[in-house]
N, C-alpha and C positions, 0 to 999 in steps of 0.2 A: 158414792156416799154410802157409808156402812150403816146398816140397820141393826140397832142394839136389841138384844134380847134382855129385857129388864128382869126376867124371873131370876136368874142367878145373881144379879146385882142386888135384888131386893130380898134375898135369902137371909133369914135371921138365925139360921143354925150355925153356932160357931164352928163347930168341927163337921160342916157339911160334907157328905160322902157321896152326893148325888153325882153319877157319872155325867148326866146331862148337863148339870151345872158346870162341871169341871171342863168338859169338852167345849161348851159355850164360851167360857172364859178364855180357854186356850185359843180359841178361833178368833175372838175379839182381840187378844193380846197379839197374835200373829198378823192380823189385818192391820192393826195400828203401826206395828214395827214396820211391816212392808210398805205401807202407805208413807211413813216418814222417811224411809230409806229412798223410795221412788222419787219423792218430791225433792229431797236433798240433791239428788242427781242433776235436777234442773235448776236448783237455786244456788248451789255452792259450786265454785271453780273446782276444776280437776286438780287435786293436791298433788299429782305426780308432775304437773307442769311447774317448773321453777323459773321465774321470770330472769332472762338474761342467761340461762344455761347454755343454750345453743351458741350464742354469740361469744361467750367468754370462756366456758369451760369444756364443752363437749370435746373439742379436738385435743386439748392437754389431757383429759381424762382417759381418752382413746390411746394416746400415746404412752400414758403411764400404765394402763392395763397391758399393752402389748409388751412393755419393758418388764413387767412384774416377774415373769417366768425366769428371767435371767438374774433378778435380784434375790431370789429365793433358793439360793444355792448354799 
């Protein structure tokens, strides 16, 4: 669980240039992005896996790839 640093979130300076605030916001952003990315690996299927590929396409694709150098003359 991420612990939020509320100080930069509550800052009321419109053009805040406080490096601590910037670093804290960057750290929160990266933590959120990394957590979302990590969780999506467990919740979403591998998009590189195409249903039926091995059964119907893999062999024909391999044959086409092998023949390609001869067609590109």
